[in-house]
C-alpha positions as CSV (number, residue, x, y, z in Angstrom):
1,X,-32.7,-11.1,42.3
2,X,-29.5,-10.7,40.1
3,X,-26.3,-12.6,41.2
4,X,-22.7,-11.8,40.5
5,X,-20.7,-14.0,38.1
6,X,-18.6,-15.4,41.0
7,X,-21.8,-16.4,42.9
8,X,-23.2,-17.8,39.7
9,X,-20.1,-20.1,39.3
10,X,-20.6,-21.3,42.8
11,X,-24.2,-22.2,42.2
12,X,-23.8,-23.6,38.7
13,X,-20.2,-24.7,38.1
14,X,-20.5,-24.7,34.2
15,X,-18.8,-22.6,31.7
16,X,-20.2,-19.3,30.4
17,X,-20.9,-20.7,27.0
18,X,-22.9,-23.6,28.3
19,X,-24.8,-21.3,30.7
20,X,-25.6,-18.9,27.9
21,X,-27.1,-21.8,25.9
22,X,-29.2,-22.9,28.9
23,X,-30.5,-19.4,29.5
24,X,-31.3,-19.1,25.7
25,X,-33.4,-22.2,25.8
26,X,-35.2,-21.1,29.0
27,X,-35.9,-17.7,27.4
28,X,-37.2,-19.3,24.1
29,X,-39.4,-21.6,26.1
30,X,-40.8,-18.5,27.9
31,X,-39.6,-19.6,31.4
32,X,-37.3,-16.6,31.9
33,X,-37.4,-13.0,30.8
34,X,-34.3,-10.9,30.3
35,X,-33.6,-7.2,30.6
36,X,-30.6,-5.2,29.9
37,X,-29.0,-3.2,32.7
38,X,-26.0,-1.3,31.4
39,X,-23.5,-4.0,30.4
40,X,-25.4,-6.9,32.1
41,X,-28.4,-9.0,31.1
42,X,-30.6,-9.7,34.1
43,X,-32.6,-13.0,33.9
44,X,-35.8,-13.5,35.9
45,X,-38.0,-16.6,36.4
46,X,-41.5,-16.2,35.0
47,X,-43.8,-18.1,37.5
48,X,-46.8,-18.3,35.1
49,X,-45.5,-21.0,32.8
50,X,-44.2,-23.0,35.8
51,X,-47.7,-22.8,37.4
52,X,-49.1,-24.2,34.3
53,X,-46.6,-27.1,34.4
54,X,-47.4,-27.6,38.0
55,X,-51.1,-27.8,37.3
56,X,-50.5,-30.3,34.5
57,X,-48.3,-32.4,36.7
58,X,-50.9,-32.3,39.5
59,X,-53.1,-34.8,37.8
60,X,-50.1,-37.3,37.7
61,X,-48.8,-36.4,41.1
62,X,-52.0,-37.5,42.8
63,X,-52.0,-40.7,40.9
64,X,-48.4,-41.5,41.8
65,X,-48.8,-40.5,45.5
66,X,-51.6,-43.1,45.7
67,X,-49.4,-45.7,44.1
68,X,-46.3,-44.9,46.2
69,X,-48.5,-45.0,49.4
70,X,-49.6,-48.5,48.3
71,X,-46.1,-49.5,47.7
72,X,-45.0,-48.2,51.1
73,X,-47.7,-50.2,52.7
74,X,-46.7,-53.4,50.9
75,X,-43.0,-52.9,51.7
76,X,-43.8,-52.3,55.4
77,X,-46.1,-55.5,55.4
78,X,-43.3,-57.5,53.9
79,X,-40.8,-56.3,56.6
80,X,-43.3,-57.2,59.3
81,X,-43.8,-60.7,57.8
82,X,-40.0,-61.3,57.5
83,X,-39.5,-60.3,61.1
84,X,-42.3,-62.6,62.4
85,X,-40.7,-65.6,60.5
86,X,-37.4,-65.2,62.5
C-alpha cells in the first residue's frame, strides 16, 4: 500500500536522502521491489526473503525460548526464596 510523503515523514522521521539510501539497500538485498508510477516510485515488501530469514531464525528462536523460560523459572524461584526469608 503506497503512502504519501507526509505520512511517510510521520512514520519514519528521517530526511529524504537517508530514506532513499535505506530503500536502495533494501532493494539491493531483494527485500523490496520498486515500480514506477508516473512521477513516483512505489516500494513493496517482498515476503519470500523475509520468510527465509524467519525460517533460519526459527532454529535459534526455539533454543532461546527454552533458555528464557528456564531463566524466568529461576528468577521466580529466587523471588519466592527472598520472600520466604523475610
